C-alpha positions in Angstrom: -1.9 -12.0 35.0 -1.4 -11.4 31.2 -2.7 -13.7 28.5 0.4 -15.3 26.8 -0.5 -13.7 23.4 -0.8 -10.3 25.0 2.5 -10.8 26.8 4.3 -11.8 23.6 2.8 -8.8 21.7 3.8 -6.4 24.5 7.4 -7.7 24.6 7.6 -7.6 20.8 6.3 -4.0 20.4 8.4 -2.4 23.1 11.8 -3.9 22.4 14.1 -3.1 19.4 17.0 -5.3 18.3 19.3 -3.7 20.9 16.8 -4.7 23.6 16.1 -1.1 24.5 12.6 0.2 25.0 11.5 2.4 22.1 7.8 2.6 22.8 8.3 5.2 25.5 10.6 7.3 23.4 7.6 7.8 21.0 4.7 7.8 23.4 6.3 9.3 26.5 7.2 7.9 29.9 4.0 8.9 31.6 1.9 5.9 30.3 1.2 3.3 33.0 1.6 -0.4 32.1 -2.2 -1.0 32.5 -2.9 1.5 29.7 -0.4 -0.2 27.4 -1.9 -3.6 28.1 -5.4 -2.2 27.3 -4.1 -0.7 24.1 -2.6 -4.1 23.1 -5.8 -5.9 23.9 -7.8 -3.3 21.9 -5.4 -3.6 19.0 -5.6 -7.4 18.9 -9.4 -7.2 18.9 -9.3 -4.9 15.8 -11.2 -2.0 17.4 -11.2 1.1 15.2 -9.3 4.0 16.6 -12.3 6.1 17.6 -13.9 3.3 19.7 -10.5 2.3 21.2 -9.7 6.0 22.1 -13.1 6.4 23.6 -12.6 3.4 25.8 -9.1 4.7 26.9 -10.5 8.2 27.4 -13.3 7.0 29.7 -11.4 4.4 31.6 -8.3 6.5 32.3 -9.8 10.0 32.1 -7.5 11.2 29.3 -8.5 13.8 26.8 -9.7 12.5 23.5 -6.8 13.7 21.4 -4.2 12.2 23.7 -6.1 8.9 23.8 -6.3 8.8 20.0 -2.6 9.6 19.6 -1.3 7.0 22.0 -3.6 4.3 20.6 -2.6 5.1 17.0 1.1 5.1 17.8 1.0 1.9 19.8 -1.2 0.1 17.3 1.2 1.1 14.5 4.1 -0.3 16.5 2.4 -3.6 17.1 1.3 -4.1 13.5 4.5 -2.7 11.8 6.6 -5.5 13.3 4.9 -8.0 11.1 4.6 -5.6 8.2 8.4 -5.1 8.0 8.9 -8.8 7.2 6.0 -8.8 4.8 7.3 -5.9 2.8 10.9 -7.1 2.9 9.8 -10.1 0.8 8.5 -7.7 -1.9 11.4 -5.2 -2.1 14.7 -4.3 -0.5 14.1 -0.7 0.4 11.5 1.7 1.7 10.9 5.4 1.7 9.5 7.5 4.5 6.5 9.6 3.4 4.3 12.0 5.4 1.0 13.7 5.0 0.7 17.4 4.1 1.4 18.8 7.5 3.7 16.5 9.5 5.2 17.2 12.9 8.9 18.4 13.0 10.2 14.9 13.8 8.4 13.3 10.8 9.2 16.2 8.5 12.9 15.6 9.1 12.6 11.9 8.3 10.4 12.4 5.2 12.0 11.3 2.0 14.6 9.1 3.7 15.3 5.7 2.1 16.3 2.7 4.2 16.8 -1.0 3.8 14.2 -3.3 5.4 16.9 -5.4 6.8 18.0 -2.5 9.0 14.5 -1.3 10.0 14.0 -0.4 13.6 10.6 1.0 14.6 10.9 4.4 16.1 14.4 5.0 14.8 14.2 4.6 11.0 10.7 3.1 10.6 7.4 4.7 11.6 5.9 5.6 13.9 8.4 8.3 15.0 5.8 10.3 17.0 2.4 9.8 18.5 0.7 11.8 15.8 0.9 9.1 13.0 2.3 11.5 10.4 4.6 9.1 8.7 4.1 5.9 6.6 6.3 3.7 4.5 6.2 3.2 0.7 8.2 0.5 -1.1 11.2 1.9 -3.0 12.9 0.3 -5.9 16.4 1.4 -6.9 
């Protein structure tokens, strides 16, 4: 049975405002619930991504790169829910930025400007992929 805090975090991170799952659009449908639950627990305990990925790799026999990518994407989704409200108090808009070599999905979104009031993780707010290419910067018009 899940701890209530883990259950709330899990529900919060995998549902958007239309009550559709978005987590699996980003990560992929091949992730068992037990892996997702471990990722949430690791995220709530503030493990760094290397230690968390090592745990996931050893427990579920994933390769290291895959374990890191799913942990980073899931962790971003969990923490971005609260960050949206935080940043919305500071400014009205945000701009999608990427690092120097983003994946095709993030490259397409790079430079886009959105309102925080319309932010939906996975649709118009990072993460868009499991590589962690995108991030948000406040934008003032």
